[in-house]
OpenMM code with the backbone's topology and positions (N, CA, C; nanometers):
from openmm import Vec3, app, unit

residues = "MET ASN THR ARG ASN LYS VAL ARG VAL PHE VAL PHE VAL LYS SER ILE ALA MET SER LEU LEU MET LEU ALA VAL CYS CYS GLN SER ALA GLU GLU LEU LYS SER GLU GLN TYR PHE VAL GLU GLY TYR GLN LEU TYR THR THR ASN CYS SER ASN CYS HIS GLN VAL ASP GLY LYS GLY MET LEU ASN LEU TYR PRO PRO ILE SER GLY SER GLN THR LEU SER ASP LYS ALA LEU LEU ALA CYS ILE ILE LYS ASN GLY MET ARG ASP THR ILE LEU VAL ASN GLY ARG LYS PHE SER ARG PRO MET PRO PRO ASN ALA LYS LEU SER ASP ILE GLU VAL ALA GLU ILE VAL THR TYR VAL THR VAL LYS TRP GLY LYS ASP SER ILE TYR THR LYS ILE GLU ALA VAL ARG SER SER LEU ALA ASN CYS LYS LYS TYR".split()
positions = [
    Vec3(4.1115, -0.8637, 2.0936),
    Vec3(4.0551, -0.8068, 1.9513),
    Vec3(4.1140, -0.6392, 1.9534),
    Vec3(4.2205, -0.5832, 1.8697),
    Vec3(4.2317, -0.4358, 1.8741),
    Vec3(4.1440, -0.3873, 1.7301),
    Vec3(4.1460, -0.2551, 1.7673),
    Vec3(4.0762, -0.1758, 1.6398),
    Vec3(4.0694, -0.1825, 1.5209),
    Vec3(4.1616, -0.2053, 1.5028),
    Vec3(4.2281, -0.2099, 1.3606),
    Vec3(4.1409, -0.3542, 1.2835),
    Vec3(4.1611, -0.4484, 1.3733),
    Vec3(4.1348, -0.5676, 1.3281),
    Vec3(3.9964, -0.5853, 1.3376),
    Vec3(3.8908, -0.5156, 1.4555),
    Vec3(3.7572, -0.4798, 1.4893),
    Vec3(3.6864, -0.4240, 1.3221),
    Vec3(3.8059, -0.3120, 1.2586),
    Vec3(3.7242, -0.2905, 1.1641),
    Vec3(3.7318, -0.3456, 1.0507),
    Vec3(3.8859, -0.4099, 1.0188),
    Vec3(3.8760, -0.5313, 0.9179),
    Vec3(3.7753, -0.6456, 0.9379),
    Vec3(3.7376, -0.6787, 0.9889),
    Vec3(3.5843, -0.7861, 1.0298),
    Vec3(3.4903, -0.6998, 1.0341),
    Vec3(3.4409, -0.5839, 1.0696),
    Vec3(3.3367, -0.4720, 1.0195),
    Vec3(3.3127, -0.4953, 0.8184),
    Vec3(3.4145, -0.4361, 0.8148),
    Vec3(3.4369, -0.4365, 0.6843),
    Vec3(3.3757, -0.5708, 0.5751),
    Vec3(3.4704, -0.6621, 0.6647),
    Vec3(3.4366, -0.7846, 0.5770),
    Vec3(3.3309, -0.8529, 0.5548),
    Vec3(3.2248, -0.8488, 0.6886),
    Vec3(3.0894, -0.8516, 0.6819),
    Vec3(2.9941, -0.7969, 0.6139),
    Vec3(3.0529, -0.6535, 0.6447),
    Vec3(2.9525, -0.5759, 0.5261),
    Vec3(2.9504, -0.6142, 0.4092),
    Vec3(3.0442, -0.6651, 0.3530),
    Vec3(3.1006, -0.6764, 0.1960),
    Vec3(2.9899, -0.8244, 0.2329),
    Vec3(3.0124, -0.8843, 0.2842),
    Vec3(2.9227, -0.9821, 0.2426),
    Vec3(2.7718, -0.9818, 0.2693),
    Vec3(2.7381, -0.8898, 0.3551),
    Vec3(2.6229, -0.9107, 0.3710),
    Vec3(2.5519, -0.8384, 0.2123),
    Vec3(2.6030, -0.7173, 0.1735),
    Vec3(2.5939, -0.6266, 0.0367),
    Vec3(2.6149, -0.7269, -0.0456),
    Vec3(2.6622, -0.8067, -0.0702),
    Vec3(2.7087, -0.9705, -0.1383),
    Vec3(2.6033, -1.0251, -0.1802),
    Vec3(2.5057, -1.0780, -0.0539),
    Vec3(2.4151, -1.1439, -0.0342),
    Vec3(2.2775, -1.0569, -0.0816),
    Vec3(2.2621, -0.9306, -0.0521),
    Vec3(2.1892, -0.8380, -0.0957),
    Vec3(2.1595, -0.8354, -0.2555),
    Vec3(2.2271, -0.8018, -0.3093),
    Vec3(2.2936, -0.7847, -0.4427),
    Vec3(2.2230, -0.9108, -0.5083),
    Vec3(2.2822, -1.0234, -0.4585),
    Vec3(2.2364, -1.1707, -0.5427),
    Vec3(2.1212, -1.1817, -0.4875),
    Vec3(2.0805, -1.1166, -0.3795),
    Vec3(1.8596, -1.1765, -0.3941),
    Vec3(1.8148, -1.0491, -0.4551),
    Vec3(1.8992, -0.9220, -0.4454),
    Vec3(1.7854, -0.8463, -0.5727),
    Vec3(1.8176, -0.9198, -0.7248),
    Vec3(1.9120, -0.9335, -0.7450),
    Vec3(1.9591, -1.0293, -0.9217),
    Vec3(1.8690, -1.0876, -0.9278),
    Vec3(1.8543, -1.1624, -0.8458),
    Vec3(1.7540, -1.3153, -0.8510),
    Vec3(1.6149, -1.3044, -0.8783),
    Vec3(1.5319, -1.1294, -0.7962),
    Vec3(1.4365, -1.1190, -0.8234),
    Vec3(1.3834, -1.1313, -0.9918),
    Vec3(1.2866, -1.1451, -0.9908),
    Vec3(1.1524, -1.0686, -1.1287),
    Vec3(1.1588, -0.9631, -1.1558),
    Vec3(1.1352, -0.8717, -1.2928),
    Vec3(1.0958, -0.7527, -1.3108),
    Vec3(0.9457, -0.7312, -1.2112),
    Vec3(0.8904, -0.8325, -1.2266),
    Vec3(0.7554, -0.8043, -1.1668),
    Vec3(0.7590, -0.8330, -1.0343),
    Vec3(0.8702, -0.8984, -0.9603),
    Vec3(0.9063, -0.9013, -0.8093),
    Vec3(0.9205, -0.7468, -0.7621),
    Vec3(0.9897, -0.7159, -0.8493),
    Vec3(1.0930, -0.5889, -0.8138),
    Vec3(0.9555, -0.4400, -0.7831),
    Vec3(0.8961, -0.5355, -0.9229),
    Vec3(0.7388, -0.3822, -0.9406),
    Vec3(0.6968, -0.3952, -0.8471),
    Vec3(0.6444, -0.5090, -0.7725),
    Vec3(0.5330, -0.5328, -0.6725),
    Vec3(0.6124, -0.4644, -0.5621),
    Vec3(0.7530, -0.4831, -0.5138),
    Vec3(0.8227, -0.4772, -0.4171),
    Vec3(0.8657, -0.2873, -0.3522),
    Vec3(0.8479, -0.2507, -0.5338),
    Vec3(0.8373, -0.0977, -0.5148),
    Vec3(0.7276, -0.0435, -0.4984),
    Vec3(0.6477, -0.0884, -0.5707),
    Vec3(0.4982, -0.0328, -0.5042),
    Vec3(0.4704, -0.0647, -0.3801),
    Vec3(0.4744, -0.1786, -0.3081),
    Vec3(0.4265, -0.1731, -0.1912),
    Vec3(0.4882, -0.1050, -0.0852),
    Vec3(0.6143, -0.0647, -0.0712),
    Vec3(0.7046, 0.0214, -0.0275),
    Vec3(0.6884, 0.2112, -0.0390),
    Vec3(0.6060, 0.2368, -0.1489),
    Vec3(0.5796, 0.3551, -0.1380),
    Vec3(0.4390, 0.3446, -0.1372),
    Vec3(0.3565, 0.2949, -0.1696),
    Vec3(0.2028, 0.2480, -0.1459),
    Vec3(0.2207, 0.2647, 0.0239),
    Vec3(0.2745, 0.2169, 0.1143),
    Vec3(0.3146, 0.2125, 0.2661),
    Vec3(0.3350, 0.3496, 0.2828),
    Vec3(0.4235, 0.3814, 0.2132),
    Vec3(0.4581, 0.5231, 0.2976),
    Vec3(0.3289, 0.6724, 0.2144),
    Vec3(0.2812, 0.6330, 0.0948),
    Vec3(0.1928, 0.6984, 0.1151),
    Vec3(0.0649, 0.7171, 0.1471),
    Vec3(0.0273, 0.5431, 0.1974),
    Vec3(-0.0964, 0.5132, 0.3124),
    Vec3(-0.0432, 0.5883, 0.4555),
    Vec3(0.0396, 0.5841, 0.4856),
    Vec3(0.1361, 0.6311, 0.6355),
    Vec3(0.0813, 0.7982, 0.6137),
    Vec3(0.0939, 0.8355, 0.4810),
    Vec3(0.0747, 0.9824, 0.5078),
    Vec3(-0.0888, 0.9978, 0.4631),
    Vec3(-0.1427, 0.9293, 0.3982),
    Vec3(-0.2570, 1.0139, 0.3333),
    Vec3(-0.3656, 0.9390, 0.3957),
    Vec3(-0.3632, 0.8468, 0.4889),
    Vec3(-0.5054, 0.7065, 0.4963),
    Vec3(-0.4624, 0.6813, 0.6217),
    Vec3(-0.3214, 0.6705, 0.7095),
    Vec3(-0.3465, 0.5890, 0.8272),
    Vec3(-0.4058, 0.6759, 0.9343),
    Vec3(-0.4066, 0.8038, 0.9229),
    Vec3(-0.4715, 0.9095, 1.0729),
    Vec3(-0.6016, 0.8660, 1.0855),
    Vec3(-0.6916, 0.8253, 1.0017),
    Vec3(-0.8186, 0.7616, 0.9778),
    Vec3(-0.8556, 0.5927, 1.0129),
    Vec3(-0.7179, 0.5745, 0.9066),
    Vec3(-0.7786, 0.4060, 0.8903),
    Vec3(-0.6760, 0.3067, 0.9901),
    Vec3(-0.5784, 0.4315, 1.0436),
    Vec3(-0.4874, 0.3502, 1.1198),
    Vec3(-0.3933, 0.2858, 1.0943),
    Vec3(-0.2835, 0.2902, 1.1338),
    Vec3(-0.1590, 0.1738, 1.0761),
    Vec3(-0.1468, 0.0516, 1.0637),
    Vec3(-0.2623, -0.0024, 1.1659),
    Vec3(-0.3026, -0.1375, 1.1558),
    Vec3(-0.3946, -0.1683, 1.0446),
    Vec3(-0.4992, -0.0722, 0.9576),
    Vec3(-0.5843, -0.0847, 0.8993),
    Vec3(-0.6866, -0.1323, 0.9915),
    Vec3(-0.7147, -0.0837, 1.1065),
    Vec3(-0.8439, -0.1867, 1.1393),
    Vec3(-0.9654, -0.0165, 1.1962),
    Vec3(-0.9199, 0.0845, 1.1574),
    Vec3(-1.0267, 0.1959, 1.1456),
    Vec3(-0.9869, 0.2815, 1.3289),
    Vec3(-1.1128, 0.3736, 1.3088),
    Vec3(-1.1033, 0.3957, 1.4638),
    Vec3(-1.2631, 0.4226, 1.5294),
    Vec3(-1.2550, 0.2897, 1.6077),
    Vec3(-1.3830, 0.2831, 1.6608),
    Vec3(-1.5272, 0.2839, 1.5821),
    Vec3(-1.5948, 0.3635, 1.5643),
    Vec3(-1.7744, 0.4006, 1.4782),
    Vec3(-1.7562, 0.4888, 1.3821),
    Vec3(-1.6047, 0.5526, 1.4384),
    Vec3(-1.5968, 0.6692, 1.3337),
    Vec3(-1.5611, 0.6464, 1.1745),
    Vec3(-1.4649, 0.5965, 1.1263),
    Vec3(-1.3824, 0.5627, 1.0157),
    Vec3(-1.3223, 0.3846, 0.9820),
    Vec3(-1.4176, 0.3387, 0.8964),
    Vec3(-1.3782, 0.1984, 0.8605),
    Vec3(-1.2582, 0.1412, 0.8689),
    Vec3(-1.2635, -0.0083, 0.9237),
    Vec3(-1.1459, -0.0680, 0.8901),
    Vec3(-1.1049, -0.0747, 0.7220),
    Vec3(-1.0014, -0.0992, 0.7042),
    Vec3(-0.9291, -0.1711, 0.5644),
    Vec3(-0.9158, -0.3307, 0.5657),
    Vec3(-0.8658, -0.3245, 0.6681),
    Vec3(-0.8107, -0.4942, 0.7294),
    Vec3(-0.9463, -0.5548, 0.7135),
    Vec3(-0.9916, -0.6521, 0.6443),
    Vec3(-1.0966, -0.7385, 0.6711),
    Vec3(-1.2037, -0.6836, 0.5730),
    Vec3(-1.1909, -0.5467, 0.5159),
    Vec3(-1.3032, -0.5608, 0.4070),
    Vec3(-1.3382, -0.5863, 0.2782),
    Vec3(-1.4979, -0.5742, 0.2448),
    Vec3(-1.4861, -0.6538, 0.1161),
    Vec3(-1.4339, -0.5626, -0.0268),
    Vec3(-1.4218, -0.4133, 0.0292),
    Vec3(-1.3758, -0.3701, -0.0999),
    Vec3(-1.2651, -0.3915, -0.1376),
    Vec3(-1.1572, -0.4517, -0.0740),
    Vec3(-1.0405, -0.4663, -0.1301),
    Vec3(-1.0165, -0.5989, -0.1892),
    Vec3(-1.1476, -0.6850, -0.2197),
    Vec3(-1.1502, -0.7609, -0.3888),
    Vec3(-1.1758, -0.7166, -0.4813),
    Vec3(-1.1988, -0.5277, -0.4466),
    Vec3(-1.2746, -0.4935, -0.6227),
    Vec3(-1.1700, -0.3480, -0.6333),
    Vec3(-1.0489, -0.4099, -0.6637),
    Vec3(-0.9634, -0.2839, -0.7028),
    Vec3(-1.0504, -0.1575, -0.7472),
    Vec3(-1.0583, -0.1584, -0.8748),
    Vec3(-1.1702, -0.0835, -0.9369),
    Vec3(-1.2464, 0.0581, -0.7934),
    Vec3(-1.3024, -0.0161, -0.7671),
    Vec3(-1.4410, 0.0615, -0.6267),
    Vec3(-1.2899, 0.1590, -0.5191),
    Vec3(-1.1891, 0.0628, -0.5273),
    Vec3(-1.0839, 0.0671, -0.4382),
    Vec3(-1.0647, 0.2331, -0.4617),
    Vec3(-0.9888, 0.2385, -0.5892),
    Vec3(-0.8564, 0.3469, -0.6647),
    Vec3(-0.9803, 0.4716, -0.6595),
    Vec3(-1.1127, 0.4504, -0.6839),
    Vec3(-1.2104, 0.5503, -0.6905),
    Vec3(-1.2352, 0.6046, -0.5820),
    Vec3(-1.2728, 0.5222, -0.4610),
    Vec3(-1.2984, 0.5710, -0.3251),
    Vec3(-1.1109, 0.6872, -0.2563),
    Vec3(-1.0202, 0.6451, -0.2776),
    Vec3(-0.8898, 0.6595, -0.2774),
    Vec3(-0.9156, 0.8015, -0.3389),
    Vec3(-0.9310, 0.8106, -0.4347),
    Vec3(-0.9075, 0.9577, -0.5200),
    Vec3(-0.9961, 1.0228, -0.5344),
    Vec3(-1.0981, 0.9824, -0.4775),
    Vec3(-1.2635, 1.0652, -0.5415),
    Vec3(-1.3416, 1.0654, -0.4026),
    Vec3(-1.2619, 0.9656, -0.2825),
    Vec3(-1.3433, 1.0023, -0.1766),
    Vec3(-1.4649, 0.9588, -0.1655),
    Vec3(-1.5414, 0.9674, -0.0190),
    Vec3(-1.6968, 0.8937, -0.0729),
    Vec3(-1.8267, 0.9545, 0.0568),
    Vec3(-1.8925, 0.9891, -0.0329),
    Vec3(-2.0152, 1.0294, 0.0656),
    Vec3(-2.1225, 0.9125, 0.1387),
    Vec3(-2.1253, 0.8047, 0.0578),
    Vec3(-2.2529, 0.7065, 0.0704),
    Vec3(-2.1729, 0.6222, 0.2295),
    Vec3(-2.3082, 0.5687, 0.2695),
    Vec3(-2.2704, 0.4571, 0.3846),
    Vec3(-2.2209, 0.3502, 0.3452),
    Vec3(-2.1068, 0.2874, 0.4323),
    Vec3(-2.0462, 0.1985, 0.3822),
    Vec3(-2.0272, 0.0842, 0.4963),
    Vec3(-2.0896, -0.0435, 0.4868),
    Vec3(-2.0878, -0.1889, 0.5537),
    Vec3(-1.9753, -0.2160, 0.5457),
    Vec3(-1.8799, -0.2332, 0.6479),
    Vec3(-1.7824, -0.3058, 0.6685),
    Vec3(-1.7662, -0.4085, 0.7704),
    Vec3(-1.7192, -0.5500, 0.7812),
    Vec3(-1.7497, -0.6391, 0.8818),
    Vec3(-1.8804, -0.6247, 0.9672),
    Vec3(-1.9807, -0.5942, 0.8762),
    Vec3(-2.1147, -0.6394, 0.9879),
    Vec3(-2.1637, -0.4765, 1.0384),
    Vec3(-2.0702, -0.3560, 1.0147),
    Vec3(-2.0897, -0.2243, 1.1026),
    Vec3(-2.1003, -0.1422, 1.0170),
    Vec3(-2.1879, -0.0536, 0.9987),
    Vec3(-2.2127, 0.0767, 0.9017),
    Vec3(-2.1421, 0.2206, 0.9313),
    Vec3(-2.0939, 0.2635, 0.7982),
    Vec3(-1.9753, 0.3811, 0.8514),
    Vec3(-2.0797, 0.4810, 0.7780),
    Vec3(-2.0850, 0.6312, 0.8194),
    Vec3(-2.1694, 0.7142, 0.7293),
    Vec3(-2.0492, 0.8298, 0.7133),
    Vec3(-1.9467, 0.8187, 0.8036),
    Vec3(-1.8838, 1.0080, 0.7768),
    Vec3(-1.8077, 0.9678, 0.6427),
    Vec3(-1.8337, 1.0789, 0.6036),
    Vec3(-1.7573, 1.1088, 0.4513),
    Vec3(-1.5825, 1.0907, 0.4713),
    Vec3(-1.5739, 1.0690, 0.3693),
    Vec3(-1.4052, 1.0936, 0.3571),
    Vec3(-1.3940, 1.1453, 0.2291),
    Vec3(-1.3112, 1.2569, 0.2549),
    Vec3(-1.2957, 1.3355, 0.1374),
    Vec3(-1.1867, 1.3042, 0.0648),
    Vec3(-1.1994, 1.3554, -0.0875),
    Vec3(-1.1005, 1.2747, -0.1535),
    Vec3(-0.9689, 1.3323, -0.1903),
    Vec3(-0.8782, 1.2428, -0.2488),
    Vec3(-0.7522, 1.2739, -0.2342),
    Vec3(-0.6905, 1.2919, -0.3440),
    Vec3(-0.7401, 1.4019, -0.4331),
    Vec3(-0.7276, 1.4567, -0.5801),
    Vec3(-0.6103, 1.5276, -0.6314),
    Vec3(-0.5654, 1.5464, -0.5400),
    Vec3(-0.3796, 1.5703, -0.5307),
    Vec3(-0.2961, 1.4200, -0.5992),
    Vec3(-0.3542, 1.3063, -0.5649),
    Vec3(-0.2641, 1.1591, -0.6262),
    Vec3(-0.2785, 1.1637, -0.7006),
    Vec3(-0.1736, 1.1729, -0.7860),
    Vec3(-0.1166, 1.0929, -0.8883),
    Vec3(-0.1792, 0.9552, -0.9095),
    Vec3(-0.2001, 0.9125, -1.0470),
    Vec3(-0.2699, 0.7536, -1.1096),
    Vec3(-0.1649, 0.6850, -1.0496),
    Vec3(-0.0325, 0.7343, -1.0547),
    Vec3(0.0850, 0.5872, -1.0098),
    Vec3(0.0391, 0.5658, -0.8451),
    Vec3(0.0189, 0.7010, -0.8056),
    Vec3(0.0171, 0.7358, -0.5980),
    Vec3(-0.1263, 0.6268, -0.5917),
    Vec3(-0.2140, 0.6471, -0.6570),
    Vec3(-0.3484, 0.5618, -0.6409),
    Vec3(-0.3168, 0.4172, -0.6666),
    Vec3(-0.2122, 0.3546, -0.7363),
    Vec3(-0.1610, 0.2257, -0.7910),
    Vec3(-0.0702, 0.1864, -0.6893),
    Vec3(-0.0219, 0.2589, -0.6183),
    Vec3(0.0750, 0.2351, -0.5066),
    Vec3(0.0006, 0.2073, -0.3705),
    Vec3(-0.0919, 0.3185, -0.3336),
    Vec3(-0.1696, 0.2947, -0.2238),
    Vec3(-0.3264, 0.1908, -0.2358),
    Vec3(-0.3124, 0.1618, -0.3595),
    Vec3(-0.3974, 0.0085, -0.3270),
    Vec3(-0.3571, -0.1368, -0.3467),
    Vec3(-0.1653, -0.1062, -0.4281),
    Vec3(-0.1226, -0.1972, -0.3884),
    Vec3(-0.0903, -0.2745, -0.2761),
    Vec3(-0.0794, -0.1756, -0.2054),
    Vec3(0.0427, -0.1815, -0.0544),
    Vec3(-0.1402, -0.2278, 0.0675),
    Vec3(-0.2275, -0.1929, 0.0305),
    Vec3(-0.3601, -0.2430, 0.0891),
    Vec3(-0.4183, -0.3524, 0.0423),
    Vec3(-0.3912, -0.3911, -0.0763),
    Vec3(-0.4463, -0.5250, -0.0968),
    Vec3(-0.3354, -0.6410, -0.0930),
    Vec3(-0.2191, -0.5999, -0.0994),
    Vec3(-0.1237, -0.7174, -0.0057),
    Vec3(-0.1005, -0.6997, 0.1312),
    Vec3(-0.1288, -0.5969, 0.1611),
    Vec3(-0.1137, -0.5894, 0.3211),
    Vec3(-0.2630, -0.6877, 0.3900),
    Vec3(-0.3439, -0.6176, 0.3527),
    Vec3(-0.4580, -0.6772, 0.4460),
    Vec3(-0.5296, -0.7824, 0.3322),
    Vec3(-0.5541, -0.8014, 0.1776),
    Vec3(-0.6184, -0.8423, 0.1211),
    Vec3(-0.5248, -0.9692, 0.1055),
    Vec3(-0.5928, -0.9953, -0.0167),
    Vec3(-0.5402, -1.1682, -0.0643),
    Vec3(-0.4329, -1.1426, -0.1664),
    Vec3(-0.3789, -1.0397, -0.2002),
    Vec3(-0.3330, -1.0313, -0.3284),
    Vec3(-0.1937, -1.0011, -0.2950),
    Vec3(-0.1182, -1.0680, -0.4083),
    Vec3(0.0790, -1.0730, -0.4156),
    Vec3(0.1009, -1.0125, -0.5264),
    Vec3(0.0170, -0.9473, -0.5804),
    Vec3(0.1131, -0.8634, -0.7476),
    Vec3(0.0710, -0.6936, -0.6612),
    Vec3(0.1752, -0.6494, -0.7562),
    Vec3(0.0957, -0.5197, -0.8170),
    Vec3(-0.0143, -0.4469, -0.8328),
    Vec3(-0.0821, -0.3756, -0.8187),
    Vec3(-0.2131, -0.2698, -0.9360),
    Vec3(-0.1251, -0.2210, -1.0130),
    Vec3(-0.1283, -0.2470, -1.1710),
    Vec3(-0.0670, -0.1641, -1.2511),
    Vec3(-0.1750, -0.0442, -1.2491),
    Vec3(-0.0895, 0.0516, -1.3009),
    Vec3(-0.0930, 0.2062, -1.2899),
    Vec3(-0.2303, 0.2079, -1.4244),
    Vec3(-0.2281, 0.0709, -1.5107),
    Vec3(-0.3389, 0.0910, -1.6400),
    Vec3(-0.4527, 0.0812, -1.6138),
    Vec3(-0.4675, -0.0203, -1.5125),
    Vec3(-0.5945, -0.0649, -1.4446),
    Vec3(-0.6562, 0.0492, -1.3857),
    Vec3(-0.5690, 0.1549, -1.2552),
    Vec3(-0.6069, 0.2265, -1.2173),
    Vec3(-0.6429, 0.3290, -1.2860),
    Vec3(-0.5889, 0.3875, -1.4093),
    Vec3(-0.6604, 0.4947, -1.4932),
    Vec3(-0.7902, 0.4255, -1.5309),
    Vec3(-0.7729, 0.3358, -1.6096),
    Vec3(-0.9323, 0.2826, -1.6325),
    Vec3(-0.9921, 0.2446, -1.5531),
    Vec3(-0.9706, 0.2373, -1.4155),
    Vec3(-1.1131, 0.2589, -1.3173),
    Vec3(-1.1372, 0.4129, -1.2579),
    Vec3(-1.0529, 0.4978, -1.2559),
    Vec3(-1.0763, 0.6063, -1.2594),
    Vec3(-1.1455, 0.7218, -1.3661),
    Vec3(-1.1193, 0.6449, -1.5019),
    Vec3(-1.1797, 0.6636, -1.5734),
    Vec3(-1.3492, 0.6661, -1.5750),
    Vec3(-1.3619, 0.6061, -1.5083),
    Vec3(-1.5106, 0.4874, -1.5094),
    Vec3(-1.5805, 0.4954, -1.3495),
    Vec3(-1.5016, 0.5615, -1.2427),
    Vec3(-1.5667, 0.6115, -1.1193),
    Vec3(-1.7051, 0.6544, -1.1335),
    Vec3(-1.7859, 0.5676, -1.0644),
    Vec3(-1.9435, 0.6597, -1.0111),
    Vec3(-1.9190, 0.7260, -0.8823),
    Vec3(-2.0058, 0.8138, -0.8847),
    Vec3(-2.0432, 0.8781, -0.7596),
    Vec3(-2.0321, 0.8054, -0.6447),
    Vec3(-1.9287, 0.8099, -0.5159),
    Vec3(-1.9434, 0.7017, -0.4246),
    Vec3(-2.0108, 0.7968, -0.2790),
] * unit.nanometer
topology = app.Topology()
chain = topology.addChain("A")
for resn in residues:
    res = topology.addResidue(resn, chain)
    for name in ("N", "CA", "C"):
        topology.addAtom(name, app.Element.getBySymbol(name[0]), res)
């Protein structure tokens, strides 16, 4: 096959792939698209702000930093939002192990960014399948206790 035909095949395959991608996106509901958007943004924010201690795989770091994967905290989005934004000073029990190292606050994160991180960790390591709404995070953050 000569170069001109290779280019034609490549362009043809690329156009089919783009058409299939557009068809897949068009068939998703607004909720599914929002869930995917929050998950992807949450992944990036988690990687930047959380993975240094909690690790990329969510398993924490030895006895220093608790795992997120398998944590009961994943079932309490309000608590999770408060911890992400305000940090934590208390001892926490995760998977039968105590962790006492303080977690610094992430005061610079906006409410939407907290919602995206909560979405990422609860979908990735929890049993959730939809995004965490910003209104729920705002309500949680307005009612945070000191941890």
